[in-house]
N, C-alpha and C positions, 0 to 999 in steps of 0.2 A: 721657139720650146716645141718639142711634140712628145707625147707618150709614145713609148713603143712598149710592147710586151714580148719577151723573148722565152720560147717554150721549147724544150726538146721535145722530138719527137712528132710524127703527124696523127691526125684524130681520125680515128676508124668509124667511129660512131654516129651514122649520118644524123638523126634528131639532135645530137648535140654539136655537130658540126652547123648545123641550120641556126640551132640557138644560137653559137656564138657569133654567126654572121650576122643575126637579126641585131643582136646588141653591137656589135661592131659597126654597123651602118647606122645606128643610132646615136653612138659616141662621136661620129666625124662632122655632127652638126653642131657640136661642142669644141671639140679640142681636134688638132691632127693628131691622128693614132695610127700606129702599125704594128702590125702583128707579126712576130717574124719567128719561122719554126727552123730550128735548127736540127739536122737529122739525127735520131738517137744512134748508139754505138749497137751493133749486132753483136750478143753475146755468143760466144765461142768458148771450148774448153781452155782455149790458152787466155781467153779474157778474164783477169780478174776484176772483181768489183771496183778496187781502187783504179786501175786502167781505165774500165771504163768512166769512172766521174771524172778520171784526167783527161780523157778524150773530150767527152762532152763540154768539160771546162774551159778547154782551149778553144771550141767551137763557140762556147758562150761569150767568151772573152775575145774573142775576134770579131763579136758585133757589137763591140761597145767602145766608146770614143771616150779619150783619156777625162772629158770634160764632162758627162755622162754622170747622172746621179742615178746610183743602182741600188734597187731594193729587191731582196730575194725574198720570195714568198716558201717559207719555213715554218713548218710547225712550230717551232721555238722560238718565233718573231712577237714583237708585239701585238697584242690584240685590239681592235677597235669596234665600237659601233660604227653603223654607217654614218653618224652626223661626223663621230671623231674623226674617221677617215677621210670624210670630205674636209674638215678643219685641216689635215693632214695634208692632204693635197693641195688645197689653195696657200698654206704657208711654203709649203716647197716650192710652189710655181713661181711664187713671186721673187727668188732669189737664185734660181738655176740656170748657169751658166750655160748648160748642155741640154740633153735632152733628160727627160725622165723616165727611167727603163726601170722595169720590174720582169722579175726572172722567175721561170718555173723549172726545176731542174728534173733531171731524167728520173729512174725508178730507184735509185741507191741515193741521189740526194745531188749536192755539189760537190765539189773538189775543193781543198784547201784554198789554191789560188783564187777559185770565184769568191769564197767567202771573206779572204782578203782583201780583195777588189772592192765589194759591197761597201755602201755606204750606210745600208738599214737594213733591216730583216723584219719583215711581218707576217701574221699569221692569219690565214682565213678561218681555220680551226686547229684544233690541238689535235684532232683525227685526221688521220692518213686517207687522201683523197687520190683518185686517179688525176693524171696530169690533164686529162680531158673535162672532169668536172672543175678542176681547179680553174682551166680558162672560163669556162662558162661561168662560175661563182666571180671570177675577179672582173669580168667584162661587164658583167650585170651590177657590180658593188660600183666599177669606176663611174658608168652610167649613171648610177642613183647620186653617187656624190656631186656630179657634172647639176643633175637636176637639184639636189638640194643646194648647192651654191649659187642657183639662179633664182630659187625660190620657187621651182614649178612642181605641180600638185604630186608627183609620181610617189616620194615617200611619203608615209604615214607614221606617227609614232604611236 
């Protein structure tokens, strides 16, 4: 089993890119991890919000296998404390036939097809965050969850 993070659009903010890379390097000592970037759809006059979500949704779905457990990072998803998130990861990884796939959507969110394919939704915050910040917050929380599960001193209650 591998943990994957699928994100729409590339990162441009160098300090955030470096911070994400730092946590990804830490994560791979605990779990096979892969960050997959799908291209964002360039907005044009003829590109409606729905068409953009559909195009990005097709790219997301093209990166997901039928056996994967897909979790959308969505502001309307379940909220967890860090310890609850660690327990969620632990419980799910025991029974997954495929990969554990987390997904960050584009600027308008997810298409209905992506919502229909998802197995779950979680929220890092009810506030709207940039996709770059979500990547950083997610990889840090995943790293934190791994250290909690191993009883390591990174997390303090």
